Chimera marker file (.cmm) of the C-alpha trace (Angstrom):
<marker_set name="trace">
<marker id="1" x="-27.978" y="-2.162" z="-31.684" r="1" g="1" b="0" radius="0.5"/>
<marker id="2" x="-25.490" y="-4.840" z="-32.715" r="1" g="1" b="0" radius="0.5"/>
<marker id="3" x="-27.633" y="-5.799" z="-35.728" r="1" g="1" b="0" radius="0.5"/>
<marker id="4" x="-27.944" y="-2.166" z="-36.840" r="1" g="1" b="0" radius="0.5"/>
<marker id="5" x="-24.189" y="-1.660" z="-36.477" r="1" g="1" b="0" radius="0.5"/>
<marker id="6" x="-23.578" y="-4.924" z="-38.363" r="1" g="1" b="0" radius="0.5"/>
<marker id="7" x="-25.711" y="-3.754" z="-41.290" r="1" g="1" b="0" radius="0.5"/>
<marker id="8" x="-23.952" y="-0.363" z="-41.232" r="1" g="1" b="0" radius="0.5"/>
<marker id="9" x="-20.533" y="-2.079" z="-41.220" r="1" g="1" b="0" radius="0.5"/>
<marker id="10" x="-21.454" y="-4.223" z="-44.244" r="1" g="1" b="0" radius="0.5"/>
<marker id="11" x="-22.722" y="-1.123" z="-46.072" r="1" g="1" b="0" radius="0.5"/>
<marker id="12" x="-19.570" y="0.828" z="-45.186" r="1" g="1" b="0" radius="0.5"/>
<marker id="13" x="-17.317" y="-1.975" z="-46.422" r="1" g="1" b="0" radius="0.5"/>
<marker id="14" x="-19.234" y="-2.589" z="-49.655" r="1" g="1" b="0" radius="0.5"/>
<marker id="15" x="-20.166" y="0.934" z="-50.718" r="1" g="1" b="0" radius="0.5"/>
<marker id="16" x="-17.945" y="3.244" z="-48.592" r="1" g="1" b="0" radius="0.5"/>
<marker id="17" x="-21.103" y="4.879" z="-47.227" r="1" g="1" b="0" radius="0.5"/>
<marker id="18" x="-23.847" y="4.233" z="-44.709" r="1" g="1" b="0" radius="0.5"/>
<marker id="19" x="-27.345" y="4.489" z="-46.121" r="1" g="1" b="0" radius="0.5"/>
<marker id="20" x="-29.700" y="7.083" z="-44.648" r="1" g="1" b="0" radius="0.5"/>
<marker id="21" x="-32.500" y="4.513" z="-44.958" r="1" g="1" b="0" radius="0.5"/>
<marker id="22" x="-30.548" y="2.109" z="-42.787" r="1" g="1" b="0" radius="0.5"/>
<marker id="23" x="-29.919" y="4.807" z="-40.181" r="1" g="1" b="0" radius="0.5"/>
<marker id="24" x="-33.568" y="5.885" z="-40.247" r="1" g="1" b="0" radius="0.5"/>
<marker id="25" x="-34.727" y="2.280" z="-39.830" r="1" g="1" b="0" radius="0.5"/>
<marker id="26" x="-32.279" y="1.932" z="-36.931" r="1" g="1" b="0" radius="0.5"/>
<marker id="27" x="-33.649" y="5.086" z="-35.301" r="1" g="1" b="0" radius="0.5"/>
<marker id="28" x="-37.212" y="3.747" z="-35.679" r="1" g="1" b="0" radius="0.5"/>
<marker id="29" x="-36.260" y="0.419" z="-34.103" r="1" g="1" b="0" radius="0.5"/>
<marker id="30" x="-34.441" y="2.117" z="-31.239" r="1" g="1" b="0" radius="0.5"/>
<marker id="31" x="-37.391" y="4.457" z="-30.686" r="1" g="1" b="0" radius="0.5"/>
<marker id="32" x="-39.709" y="1.437" z="-30.438" r="1" g="1" b="0" radius="0.5"/>
<marker id="33" x="-37.352" y="-0.190" z="-27.929" r="1" g="1" b="0" radius="0.5"/>
<marker id="34" x="-37.177" y="3.026" z="-25.876" r="1" g="1" b="0" radius="0.5"/>
<marker id="35" x="-40.972" y="3.236" z="-25.872" r="1" g="1" b="0" radius="0.5"/>
<marker id="36" x="-41.250" y="-0.317" z="-24.532" r="1" g="1" b="0" radius="0.5"/>
<marker id="37" x="-38.488" y="0.041" z="-21.976" r="1" g="1" b="0" radius="0.5"/>
<marker id="38" x="-37.147" y="3.580" z="-21.632" r="1" g="1" b="0" radius="0.5"/>
<marker id="39" x="-33.511" y="3.766" z="-20.671" r="1" g="1" b="0" radius="0.5"/>
<marker id="40" x="-32.595" y="6.563" z="-18.343" r="1" g="1" b="0" radius="0.5"/>
<marker id="41" x="-30.123" y="9.032" z="-19.779" r="1" g="1" b="0" radius="0.5"/>
<marker id="42" x="-27.080" y="9.481" z="-17.579" r="1" g="1" b="0" radius="0.5"/>
<marker id="43" x="-26.231" y="13.135" z="-18.120" r="1" g="1" b="0" radius="0.5"/>
<marker id="44" x="-22.760" y="12.736" z="-16.610" r="1" g="1" b="0" radius="0.5"/>
<marker id="45" x="-22.090" y="9.881" z="-19.027" r="1" g="1" b="0" radius="0.5"/>
<marker id="46" x="-23.837" y="11.570" z="-21.931" r="1" g="1" b="0" radius="0.5"/>
<marker id="47" x="-21.923" y="14.874" z="-21.819" r="1" g="1" b="0" radius="0.5"/>
<marker id="48" x="-18.642" y="13.355" z="-23.109" r="1" g="1" b="0" radius="0.5"/>
<marker id="49" x="-20.644" y="11.721" z="-25.907" r="1" g="1" b="0" radius="0.5"/>
<marker id="50" x="-22.135" y="15.050" z="-26.906" r="1" g="1" b="0" radius="0.5"/>
<marker id="51" x="-18.640" y="16.553" z="-26.949" r="1" g="1" b="0" radius="0.5"/>
<marker id="52" x="-17.431" y="13.675" z="-29.174" r="1" g="1" b="0" radius="0.5"/>
<marker id="53" x="-20.392" y="14.218" z="-31.494" r="1" g="1" b="0" radius="0.5"/>
<marker id="54" x="-19.540" y="17.937" z="-31.726" r="1" g="1" b="0" radius="0.5"/>
<marker id="55" x="-15.973" y="16.942" z="-32.667" r="1" g="1" b="0" radius="0.5"/>
<marker id="56" x="-17.355" y="14.625" z="-35.361" r="1" g="1" b="0" radius="0.5"/>
<marker id="57" x="-19.459" y="17.484" z="-36.766" r="1" g="1" b="0" radius="0.5"/>
<marker id="58" x="-16.343" y="19.668" z="-36.923" r="1" g="1" b="0" radius="0.5"/>
<marker id="59" x="-14.455" y="16.905" z="-38.746" r="1" g="1" b="0" radius="0.5"/>
<marker id="60" x="-17.402" y="16.447" z="-41.125" r="1" g="1" b="0" radius="0.5"/>
<marker id="61" x="-17.484" y="20.178" z="-41.856" r="1" g="1" b="0" radius="0.5"/>
<marker id="62" x="-13.885" y="19.918" z="-43.082" r="1" g="1" b="0" radius="0.5"/>
<marker id="63" x="-14.428" y="16.695" z="-45.090" r="1" g="1" b="0" radius="0.5"/>
<marker id="64" x="-12.405" y="14.616" z="-42.635" r="1" g="1" b="0" radius="0.5"/>
<marker id="65" x="-15.218" y="12.161" z="-41.900" r="1" g="1" b="0" radius="0.5"/>
<marker id="66" x="-18.407" y="11.114" z="-43.591" r="1" g="1" b="0" radius="0.5"/>
<marker id="67" x="-21.923" y="12.224" z="-42.780" r="1" g="1" b="0" radius="0.5"/>
<marker id="68" x="-22.952" y="8.610" z="-42.241" r="1" g="1" b="0" radius="0.5"/>
<marker id="69" x="-20.316" y="8.271" z="-39.517" r="1" g="1" b="0" radius="0.5"/>
<marker id="70" x="-21.654" y="11.357" z="-37.734" r="1" g="1" b="0" radius="0.5"/>
<marker id="71" x="-25.230" y="10.067" z="-37.935" r="1" g="1" b="0" radius="0.5"/>
<marker id="72" x="-24.187" y="6.569" z="-36.827" r="1" g="1" b="0" radius="0.5"/>
<marker id="73" x="-22.460" y="8.021" z="-33.755" r="1" g="1" b="0" radius="0.5"/>
<marker id="74" x="-25.585" y="10.035" z="-32.937" r="1" g="1" b="0" radius="0.5"/>
<marker id="75" x="-27.635" y="6.846" z="-33.296" r="1" g="1" b="0" radius="0.5"/>
<marker id="76" x="-25.331" y="5.041" z="-30.856" r="1" g="1" b="0" radius="0.5"/>
<marker id="77" x="-25.785" y="7.854" z="-28.320" r="1" g="1" b="0" radius="0.5"/>
<marker id="78" x="-29.542" y="7.755" z="-28.881" r="1" g="1" b="0" radius="0.5"/>
<marker id="79" x="-29.628" y="4.000" z="-28.315" r="1" g="1" b="0" radius="0.5"/>
<marker id="80" x="-27.332" y="4.109" z="-25.291" r="1" g="1" b="0" radius="0.5"/>
<marker id="81" x="-27.512" y="7.547" z="-23.630" r="1" g="1" b="0" radius="0.5"/>
<marker id="82" x="-25.106" y="6.564" z="-20.878" r="1" g="1" b="0" radius="0.5"/>
<marker id="83" x="-21.479" y="5.656" z="-20.244" r="1" g="1" b="0" radius="0.5"/>
<marker id="84" x="-21.779" y="2.501" z="-22.401" r="1" g="1" b="0" radius="0.5"/>
<marker id="85" x="-22.624" y="4.580" z="-25.466" r="1" g="1" b="0" radius="0.5"/>
<marker id="86" x="-19.671" y="6.876" z="-24.822" r="1" g="1" b="0" radius="0.5"/>
<marker id="87" x="-17.421" y="3.835" z="-24.296" r="1" g="1" b="0" radius="0.5"/>
<marker id="88" x="-18.470" y="2.504" z="-27.717" r="1" g="1" b="0" radius="0.5"/>
<marker id="89" x="-17.694" y="5.861" z="-29.358" r="1" g="1" b="0" radius="0.5"/>
<marker id="90" x="-14.290" y="6.214" z="-27.692" r="1" g="1" b="0" radius="0.5"/>
<marker id="91" x="-13.221" y="2.614" z="-28.376" r="1" g="1" b="0" radius="0.5"/>
<marker id="92" x="-14.482" y="2.818" z="-31.955" r="1" g="1" b="0" radius="0.5"/>
<marker id="93" x="-12.755" y="6.118" z="-32.670" r="1" g="1" b="0" radius="0.5"/>
<marker id="94" x="-9.450" y="5.082" z="-31.100" r="1" g="1" b="0" radius="0.5"/>
<marker id="95" x="-9.346" y="1.754" z="-32.931" r="1" g="1" b="0" radius="0.5"/>
<marker id="96" x="-10.306" y="3.443" z="-36.228" r="1" g="1" b="0" radius="0.5"/>
<marker id="97" x="-7.565" y="6.038" z="-35.722" r="1" g="1" b="0" radius="0.5"/>
<marker id="98" x="-5.014" y="3.296" z="-35.049" r="1" g="1" b="0" radius="0.5"/>
<marker id="99" x="-6.137" y="1.432" z="-38.159" r="1" g="1" b="0" radius="0.5"/>
<marker id="100" x="-5.976" y="4.642" z="-40.195" r="1" g="1" b="0" radius="0.5"/>
<marker id="101" x="-2.395" y="5.315" z="-39.130" r="1" g="1" b="0" radius="0.5"/>
<marker id="102" x="-1.406" y="1.726" z="-39.876" r="1" g="1" b="0" radius="0.5"/>
<marker id="103" x="-3.138" y="1.855" z="-43.274" r="1" g="1" b="0" radius="0.5"/>
<marker id="104" x="-1.419" y="5.113" z="-44.268" r="1" g="1" b="0" radius="0.5"/>
<marker id="105" x="1.956" y="3.781" z="-43.172" r="1" g="1" b="0" radius="0.5"/>
<marker id="106" x="1.554" y="0.424" z="-44.938" r="1" g="1" b="0" radius="0.5"/>
<marker id="107" x="0.384" y="1.946" z="-48.234" r="1" g="1" b="0" radius="0.5"/>
<marker id="108" x="2.978" y="4.708" z="-48.230" r="1" g="1" b="0" radius="0.5"/>
<marker id="109" x="0.340" y="7.444" z="-48.117" r="1" g="1" b="0" radius="0.5"/>
<marker id="110" x="1.654" y="9.023" z="-44.933" r="1" g="1" b="0" radius="0.5"/>
<marker id="111" x="3.536" y="11.906" z="-46.592" r="1" g="1" b="0" radius="0.5"/>
<marker id="112" x="0.707" y="12.581" z="-49.044" r="1" g="1" b="0" radius="0.5"/>
<marker id="113" x="-1.801" y="12.947" z="-46.177" r="1" g="1" b="0" radius="0.5"/>
<marker id="114" x="0.616" y="15.225" z="-44.292" r="1" g="1" b="0" radius="0.5"/>
<marker id="115" x="0.883" y="17.421" z="-47.417" r="1" g="1" b="0" radius="0.5"/>
<marker id="116" x="-2.916" y="17.543" z="-47.649" r="1" g="1" b="0" radius="0.5"/>
<marker id="117" x="-3.154" y="18.420" z="-43.947" r="1" g="1" b="0" radius="0.5"/>
<marker id="118" x="-0.560" y="21.193" z="-44.340" r="1" g="1" b="0" radius="0.5"/>
<marker id="119" x="-2.359" y="22.600" z="-47.378" r="1" g="1" b="0" radius="0.5"/>
<marker id="120" x="-5.680" y="22.297" z="-45.555" r="1" g="1" b="0" radius="0.5"/>
<marker id="121" x="-4.358" y="24.239" z="-42.535" r="1" g="1" b="0" radius="0.5"/>
<marker id="122" x="-2.665" y="26.915" z="-44.661" r="1" g="1" b="0" radius="0.5"/>
<marker id="123" x="-5.664" y="27.505" z="-46.938" r="1" g="1" b="0" radius="0.5"/>
<marker id="124" x="-8.199" y="27.515" z="-44.105" r="1" g="1" b="0" radius="0.5"/>
<marker id="125" x="-6.043" y="29.904" z="-42.063" r="1" g="1" b="0" radius="0.5"/>
<marker id="126" x="-6.402" y="32.326" z="-45.002" r="1" g="1" b="0" radius="0.5"/>
<marker id="127" x="-10.166" y="31.637" z="-45.255" r="1" g="1" b="0" radius="0.5"/>
<marker id="128" x="-9.747" y="29.744" z="-48.527" r="1" g="1" b="0" radius="0.5"/>
<marker id="129" x="-11.696" y="26.539" z="-49.136" r="1" g="1" b="0" radius="0.5"/>
<marker id="130" x="-9.676" y="23.348" z="-49.245" r="1" g="1" b="0" radius="0.5"/>
<marker id="131" x="-10.986" y="19.905" z="-48.279" r="1" g="1" b="0" radius="0.5"/>
<marker id="132" x="-8.621" y="17.563" z="-46.464" r="1" g="1" b="0" radius="0.5"/>
<marker id="133" x="-10.211" y="14.576" z="-48.192" r="1" g="1" b="0" radius="0.5"/>
<marker id="134" x="-12.165" y="14.377" z="-51.431" r="1" g="1" b="0" radius="0.5"/>
<marker id="135" x="-13.165" y="10.971" z="-52.781" r="1" g="1" b="0" radius="0.5"/>
<marker id="136" x="-12.781" y="12.209" z="-56.362" r="1" g="1" b="0" radius="0.5"/>
<marker id="137" x="-9.208" y="13.374" z="-55.720" r="1" g="1" b="0" radius="0.5"/>
<marker id="138" x="-8.004" y="10.827" z="-53.150" r="1" g="1" b="0" radius="0.5"/>
<marker id="139" x="-9.947" y="7.657" z="-53.974" r="1" g="1" b="0" radius="0.5"/>
<marker id="140" x="-10.812" y="5.262" z="-51.149" r="1" g="1" b="0" radius="0.5"/>
<marker id="141" x="-7.268" y="4.277" z="-50.124" r="1" g="1" b="0" radius="0.5"/>
<marker id="142" x="-7.116" y="6.630" z="-47.107" r="1" g="1" b="0" radius="0.5"/>
<marker id="143" x="-10.792" y="6.059" z="-46.164" r="1" g="1" b="0" radius="0.5"/>
<marker id="144" x="-11.642" y="4.207" z="-42.964" r="1" g="1" b="0" radius="0.5"/>
<marker id="145" x="-14.853" y="2.140" z="-42.681" r="1" g="1" b="0" radius="0.5"/>
<marker id="146" x="-15.778" y="3.637" z="-39.299" r="1" g="1" b="0" radius="0.5"/>
<marker id="147" x="-18.938" y="1.519" z="-38.874" r="1" g="1" b="0" radius="0.5"/>
<marker id="148" x="-16.782" y="-1.622" z="-38.644" r="1" g="1" b="0" radius="0.5"/>
<marker id="149" x="-14.896" y="-0.183" z="-35.687" r="1" g="1" b="0" radius="0.5"/>
<marker id="150" x="-18.107" y="0.956" z="-34.002" r="1" g="1" b="0" radius="0.5"/>
<marker id="151" x="-19.458" y="-2.583" z="-34.381" r="1" g="1" b="0" radius="0.5"/>
<marker id="152" x="-16.294" y="-4.072" z="-32.837" r="1" g="1" b="0" radius="0.5"/>
<marker id="153" x="-16.417" y="-1.535" z="-30.002" r="1" g="1" b="0" radius="0.5"/>
<marker id="154" x="-20.088" y="-2.324" z="-29.342" r="1" g="1" b="0" radius="0.5"/>
<marker id="155" x="-19.375" y="-6.067" z="-29.264" r="1" g="1" b="0" radius="0.5"/>
<marker id="156" x="-16.513" y="-5.491" z="-26.796" r="1" g="1" b="0" radius="0.5"/>
<marker id="157" x="-18.626" y="-3.201" z="-24.631" r="1" g="1" b="0" radius="0.5"/>
<marker id="158" x="-21.600" y="-5.570" z="-24.557" r="1" g="1" b="0" radius="0.5"/>
<marker id="159" x="-19.457" y="-8.653" z="-23.890" r="1" g="1" b="0" radius="0.5"/>
<marker id="160" x="-17.550" y="-6.876" z="-21.095" r="1" g="1" b="0" radius="0.5"/>
<marker id="161" x="-20.845" y="-6.122" z="-19.368" r="1" g="1" b="0" radius="0.5"/>
<link id1="1" id2="2" r="1" g="1" b="0" radius="0.2"/>
<link id1="2" id2="3" r="1" g="1" b="0" radius="0.2"/>
<link id1="3" id2="4" r="1" g="1" b="0" radius="0.2"/>
<link id1="4" id2="5" r="1" g="1" b="0" radius="0.2"/>
<link id1="5" id2="6" r="1" g="1" b="0" radius="0.2"/>
<link id1="6" id2="7" r="1" g="1" b="0" radius="0.2"/>
<link id1="7" id2="8" r="1" g="1" b="0" radius="0.2"/>
<link id1="8" id2="9" r="1" g="1" b="0" radius="0.2"/>
<link id1="9" id2="10" r="1" g="1" b="0" radius="0.2"/>
<link id1="10" id2="11" r="1" g="1" b="0" radius="0.2"/>
<link id1="11" id2="12" r="1" g="1" b="0" radius="0.2"/>
<link id1="12" id2="13" r="1" g="1" b="0" radius="0.2"/>
<link id1="13" id2="14" r="1" g="1" b="0" radius="0.2"/>
<link id1="14" id2="15" r="1" g="1" b="0" radius="0.2"/>
<link id1="15" id2="16" r="1" g="1" b="0" radius="0.2"/>
<link id1="16" id2="17" r="1" g="1" b="0" radius="0.2"/>
<link id1="17" id2="18" r="1" g="1" b="0" radius="0.2"/>
<link id1="18" id2="19" r="1" g="1" b="0" radius="0.2"/>
<link id1="19" id2="20" r="1" g="1" b="0" radius="0.2"/>
<link id1="20" id2="21" r="1" g="1" b="0" radius="0.2"/>
<link id1="21" id2="22" r="1" g="1" b="0" radius="0.2"/>
<link id1="22" id2="23" r="1" g="1" b="0" radius="0.2"/>
<link id1="23" id2="24" r="1" g="1" b="0" radius="0.2"/>
<link id1="24" id2="25" r="1" g="1" b="0" radius="0.2"/>
<link id1="25" id2="26" r="1" g="1" b="0" radius="0.2"/>
<link id1="26" id2="27" r="1" g="1" b="0" radius="0.2"/>
<link id1="27" id2="28" r="1" g="1" b="0" radius="0.2"/>
<link id1="28" id2="29" r="1" g="1" b="0" radius="0.2"/>
<link id1="29" id2="30" r="1" g="1" b="0" radius="0.2"/>
<link id1="30" id2="31" r="1" g="1" b="0" radius="0.2"/>
<link id1="31" id2="32" r="1" g="1" b="0" radius="0.2"/>
<link id1="32" id2="33" r="1" g="1" b="0" radius="0.2"/>
<link id1="33" id2="34" r="1" g="1" b="0" radius="0.2"/>
<link id1="34" id2="35" r="1" g="1" b="0" radius="0.2"/>
<link id1="35" id2="36" r="1" g="1" b="0" radius="0.2"/>
<link id1="36" id2="37" r="1" g="1" b="0" radius="0.2"/>
<link id1="37" id2="38" r="1" g="1" b="0" radius="0.2"/>
<link id1="38" id2="39" r="1" g="1" b="0" radius="0.2"/>
<link id1="39" id2="40" r="1" g="1" b="0" radius="0.2"/>
<link id1="40" id2="41" r="1" g="1" b="0" radius="0.2"/>
<link id1="41" id2="42" r="1" g="1" b="0" radius="0.2"/>
<link id1="42" id2="43" r="1" g="1" b="0" radius="0.2"/>
<link id1="43" id2="44" r="1" g="1" b="0" radius="0.2"/>
<link id1="44" id2="45" r="1" g="1" b="0" radius="0.2"/>
<link id1="45" id2="46" r="1" g="1" b="0" radius="0.2"/>
<link id1="46" id2="47" r="1" g="1" b="0" radius="0.2"/>
<link id1="47" id2="48" r="1" g="1" b="0" radius="0.2"/>
<link id1="48" id2="49" r="1" g="1" b="0" radius="0.2"/>
<link id1="49" id2="50" r="1" g="1" b="0" radius="0.2"/>
<link id1="50" id2="51" r="1" g="1" b="0" radius="0.2"/>
<link id1="51" id2="52" r="1" g="1" b="0" radius="0.2"/>
<link id1="52" id2="53" r="1" g="1" b="0" radius="0.2"/>
<link id1="53" id2="54" r="1" g="1" b="0" radius="0.2"/>
<link id1="54" id2="55" r="1" g="1" b="0" radius="0.2"/>
<link id1="55" id2="56" r="1" g="1" b="0" radius="0.2"/>
<link id1="56" id2="57" r="1" g="1" b="0" radius="0.2"/>
<link id1="57" id2="58" r="1" g="1" b="0" radius="0.2"/>
<link id1="58" id2="59" r="1" g="1" b="0" radius="0.2"/>
<link id1="59" id2="60" r="1" g="1" b="0" radius="0.2"/>
<link id1="60" id2="61" r="1" g="1" b="0" radius="0.2"/>
<link id1="61" id2="62" r="1" g="1" b="0" radius="0.2"/>
<link id1="62" id2="63" r="1" g="1" b="0" radius="0.2"/>
<link id1="63" id2="64" r="1" g="1" b="0" radius="0.2"/>
<link id1="64" id2="65" r="1" g="1" b="0" radius="0.2"/>
<link id1="65" id2="66" r="1" g="1" b="0" radius="0.2"/>
<link id1="66" id2="67" r="1" g="1" b="0" radius="0.2"/>
<link id1="67" id2="68" r="1" g="1" b="0" radius="0.2"/>
<link id1="68" id2="69" r="1" g="1" b="0" radius="0.2"/>
<link id1="69" id2="70" r="1" g="1" b="0" radius="0.2"/>
<link id1="70" id2="71" r="1" g="1" b="0" radius="0.2"/>
<link id1="71" id2="72" r="1" g="1" b="0" radius="0.2"/>
<link id1="72" id2="73" r="1" g="1" b="0" radius="0.2"/>
<link id1="73" id2="74" r="1" g="1" b="0" radius="0.2"/>
<link id1="74" id2="75" r="1" g="1" b="0" radius="0.2"/>
<link id1="75" id2="76" r="1" g="1" b="0" radius="0.2"/>
<link id1="76" id2="77" r="1" g="1" b="0" radius="0.2"/>
<link id1="77" id2="78" r="1" g="1" b="0" radius="0.2"/>
<link id1="78" id2="79" r="1" g="1" b="0" radius="0.2"/>
<link id1="79" id2="80" r="1" g="1" b="0" radius="0.2"/>
<link id1="80" id2="81" r="1" g="1" b="0" radius="0.2"/>
<link id1="81" id2="82" r="1" g="1" b="0" radius="0.2"/>
<link id1="82" id2="83" r="1" g="1" b="0" radius="0.2"/>
<link id1="83" id2="84" r="1" g="1" b="0" radius="0.2"/>
<link id1="84" id2="85" r="1" g="1" b="0" radius="0.2"/>
<link id1="85" id2="86" r="1" g="1" b="0" radius="0.2"/>
<link id1="86" id2="87" r="1" g="1" b="0" radius="0.2"/>
<link id1="87" id2="88" r="1" g="1" b="0" radius="0.2"/>
<link id1="88" id2="89" r="1" g="1" b="0" radius="0.2"/>
<link id1="89" id2="90" r="1" g="1" b="0" radius="0.2"/>
<link id1="90" id2="91" r="1" g="1" b="0" radius="0.2"/>
<link id1="91" id2="92" r="1" g="1" b="0" radius="0.2"/>
<link id1="92" id2="93" r="1" g="1" b="0" radius="0.2"/>
<link id1="93" id2="94" r="1" g="1" b="0" radius="0.2"/>
<link id1="94" id2="95" r="1" g="1" b="0" radius="0.2"/>
<link id1="95" id2="96" r="1" g="1" b="0" radius="0.2"/>
<link id1="96" id2="97" r="1" g="1" b="0" radius="0.2"/>
<link id1="97" id2="98" r="1" g="1" b="0" radius="0.2"/>
<link id1="98" id2="99" r="1" g="1" b="0" radius="0.2"/>
<link id1="99" id2="100" r="1" g="1" b="0" radius="0.2"/>
<link id1="100" id2="101" r="1" g="1" b="0" radius="0.2"/>
<link id1="101" id2="102" r="1" g="1" b="0" radius="0.2"/>
<link id1="102" id2="103" r="1" g="1" b="0" radius="0.2"/>
<link id1="103" id2="104" r="1" g="1" b="0" radius="0.2"/>
<link id1="104" id2="105" r="1" g="1" b="0" radius="0.2"/>
<link id1="105" id2="106" r="1" g="1" b="0" radius="0.2"/>
<link id1="106" id2="107" r="1" g="1" b="0" radius="0.2"/>
<link id1="107" id2="108" r="1" g="1" b="0" radius="0.2"/>
<link id1="108" id2="109" r="1" g="1" b="0" radius="0.2"/>
<link id1="109" id2="110" r="1" g="1" b="0" radius="0.2"/>
<link id1="110" id2="111" r="1" g="1" b="0" radius="0.2"/>
<link id1="111" id2="112" r="1" g="1" b="0" radius="0.2"/>
<link id1="112" id2="113" r="1" g="1" b="0" radius="0.2"/>
<link id1="113" id2="114" r="1" g="1" b="0" radius="0.2"/>
<link id1="114" id2="115" r="1" g="1" b="0" radius="0.2"/>
<link id1="115" id2="116" r="1" g="1" b="0" radius="0.2"/>
<link id1="116" id2="117" r="1" g="1" b="0" radius="0.2"/>
<link id1="117" id2="118" r="1" g="1" b="0" radius="0.2"/>
<link id1="118" id2="119" r="1" g="1" b="0" radius="0.2"/>
<link id1="119" id2="120" r="1" g="1" b="0" radius="0.2"/>
<link id1="120" id2="121" r="1" g="1" b="0" radius="0.2"/>
<link id1="121" id2="122" r="1" g="1" b="0" radius="0.2"/>
<link id1="122" id2="123" r="1" g="1" b="0" radius="0.2"/>
<link id1="123" id2="124" r="1" g="1" b="0" radius="0.2"/>
<link id1="124" id2="125" r="1" g="1" b="0" radius="0.2"/>
<link id1="125" id2="126" r="1" g="1" b="0" radius="0.2"/>
<link id1="126" id2="127" r="1" g="1" b="0" radius="0.2"/>
<link id1="127" id2="128" r="1" g="1" b="0" radius="0.2"/>
<link id1="128" id2="129" r="1" g="1" b="0" radius="0.2"/>
<link id1="129" id2="130" r="1" g="1" b="0" radius="0.2"/>
<link id1="130" id2="131" r="1" g="1" b="0" radius="0.2"/>
<link id1="131" id2="132" r="1" g="1" b="0" radius="0.2"/>
<link id1="132" id2="133" r="1" g="1" b="0" radius="0.2"/>
<link id1="133" id2="134" r="1" g="1" b="0" radius="0.2"/>
<link id1="134" id2="135" r="1" g="1" b="0" radius="0.2"/>
<link id1="135" id2="136" r="1" g="1" b="0" radius="0.2"/>
<link id1="136" id2="137" r="1" g="1" b="0" radius="0.2"/>
<link id1="137" id2="138" r="1" g="1" b="0" radius="0.2"/>
<link id1="138" id2="139" r="1" g="1" b="0" radius="0.2"/>
<link id1="139" id2="140" r="1" g="1" b="0" radius="0.2"/>
<link id1="140" id2="141" r="1" g="1" b="0" radius="0.2"/>
<link id1="141" id2="142" r="1" g="1" b="0" radius="0.2"/>
<link id1="142" id2="143" r="1" g="1" b="0" radius="0.2"/>
<link id1="143" id2="144" r="1" g="1" b="0" radius="0.2"/>
<link id1="144" id2="145" r="1" g="1" b="0" radius="0.2"/>
<link id1="145" id2="146" r="1" g="1" b="0" radius="0.2"/>
<link id1="146" id2="147" r="1" g="1" b="0" radius="0.2"/>
<link id1="147" id2="148" r="1" g="1" b="0" radius="0.2"/>
<link id1="148" id2="149" r="1" g="1" b="0" radius="0.2"/>
<link id1="149" id2="150" r="1" g="1" b="0" radius="0.2"/>
<link id1="150" id2="151" r="1" g="1" b="0" radius="0.2"/>
<link id1="151" id2="152" r="1" g="1" b="0" radius="0.2"/>
<link id1="152" id2="153" r="1" g="1" b="0" radius="0.2"/>
<link id1="153" id2="154" r="1" g="1" b="0" radius="0.2"/>
<link id1="154" id2="155" r="1" g="1" b="0" radius="0.2"/>
<link id1="155" id2="156" r="1" g="1" b="0" radius="0.2"/>
<link id1="156" id2="157" r="1" g="1" b="0" radius="0.2"/>
<link id1="157" id2="158" r="1" g="1" b="0" radius="0.2"/>
<link id1="158" id2="159" r="1" g="1" b="0" radius="0.2"/>
<link id1="159" id2="160" r="1" g="1" b="0" radius="0.2"/>
<link id1="160" id2="161" r="1" g="1" b="0" radius="0.2"/>
</marker_set>
């Protein structure tokens, strides 16, 4: 899992996207590992992860996160269908959110993102289409390489036991 997340983090940093081929290869590797030594899914631990994944899908629908991030989170839950997988998701998301806030503040993009959020809420309340983030309009300044934070969270989770 750490190697897959490492490759995803490098891809996210270099290209601002996570390759579907990489995610598919990761799913194949994890499937092979599960076939050799199946890990028992902990439904009590997995339910919060499914809720987090549903939240990610909602954010993706409104262009607030990338499709690669959603698929990477699903891959983490597939690899670790227990409390450890959920811990990785929560730690990764919280650290990415903290980094995002810091990045917006440091680059002076805070007010611009608030304007986009206000426009997004107003337009969507009136059933008009408006994306919170568009790479063509906003560039990569406000983007967060989520795979990096998932890798850090996985390393922390694994090292903590």
